[in-house]
C-alpha positions in Angstrom: 0.0 0.0 0.0 2.9 2.4 0.7 4.4 1.8 -2.7 1.1 2.9 -4.3 0.9 6.0 -2.1 4.4 7.1 -3.0 4.2 6.3 -6.7 0.9 8.2 -7.1 1.3 11.0 -4.6 4.9 12.2 -5.3 4.4 12.9 -9.0 1.0 14.4 -8.2 2.5 16.9 -5.7 5.0 18.2 -8.3 2.3 18.6 -10.9 -0.2 20.1 -8.5 2.2 22.7 -7.1 2.9 23.9 -10.7 -0.9 23.8 -11.6 -2.0 25.6 -8.4 0.7 28.2 -8.8 -0.4 28.9 -12.4 -4.1 28.6 -11.7 -4.6 25.7 -14.2 -8.1 24.3 -14.0 -7.0 21.0 -15.5 -5.7 19.9 -12.1 -9.3 19.7 -10.8 -10.0 16.0 -11.6 -6.6 14.7 -10.4 -7.1 16.7 -7.2 -10.5 15.2 -6.6 -9.0 11.7 -7.1 -6.1 12.5 -4.8 -8.4 13.7 -2.0 -10.5 10.5 -2.2 -7.4 8.3 -2.5 -5.5 9.9 0.4 -8.5 9.8 2.7 -9.3 6.2 1.9 -5.7 5.2 2.4 -5.5 7.0 5.8 -8.8 5.6 7.0 -7.5 2.1 6.3 -4.1 2.9 7.9 -5.8 4.4 11.1 -8.1 1.3 11.3 -5.1 -1.0 11.1 -3.4 1.0 13.9 -6.5 0.7 16.1 -7.9 -2.8 15.4 -5.5 -4.6 13.0 -2.9 -7.2 13.4 -0.2 -4.6 14.1 -2.0 -2.5 16.7 -0.3 0.6 18.0 0.4 0.8 21.7 0.2 4.6 21.5 -2.8 5.0 19.2 -3.9 8.2 20.8 -0.6 9.8 20.0 -0.8 8.7 16.4 -4.4 9.8 15.8 -3.7 13.5 16.3 -1.0 13.9 13.6 -2.8 11.6 11.1 -6.1 13.4 11.6 -4.9 16.4 9.7 -4.2 14.2 6.7 -7.8 13.1 6.7 -9.3 16.6 6.9 -6.9 18.5 4.5 -7.8 16.4 1.4 -11.5 17.2 2.0 -10.8 20.9 2.4 -9.0 20.8 -0.9 -11.8 18.6 -2.4 -14.3 21.3 -1.5 -12.1 24.0 -3.0 -11.8 22.4 -6.4 -15.3 21.0 -6.6 -16.5 23.8 -8.9 -16.0 23.4 -12.6 -13.4 26.2 -12.8 -11.8 26.5 -9.3 -9.1 29.0 -10.3 -11.2 31.2 -12.5 -12.5 34.3 -10.9 -15.7 36.0 -12.1 -15.2 39.3 -13.7 -16.8 42.1 -11.7 -19.0 44.4 -13.8 -17.3 47.7 -14.2 -19.0 51.0 -14.4 -18.7 52.7 -17.8 -19.4 56.1 -16.4 -17.0 58.9 -17.4 -16.2 61.6 -14.9 
C-alpha cells in the first residue's frame, strides 16, 4: 500500500504545485482523485493501527498527527469542486465617465 501511495502522490505533488501556482483548472479531476485516495488510504491505515494485526500501543498519540491528513484532502476537495476552481468571475465595471 505504501508503494502505491508514494508512486501516485509524489508525482501528483509536483504537478499540483505547478498547476496551483499557475491557476490551471485541469488539475481539478486529479485533485479530486487525490483527495479520495488519500482519505481512503489513511482511514485504512488508522483502522489498522487501532484494530488490525499490528495494533499501535500509542494509538492516541498517532491519531492527532494523522487526523490532519484526513481533513486537509476534503478541504482541498471542497475548494476544487467547482468546474473552474481557479477562474474568478469578472466584476462588472462602471462605464461612467467623470
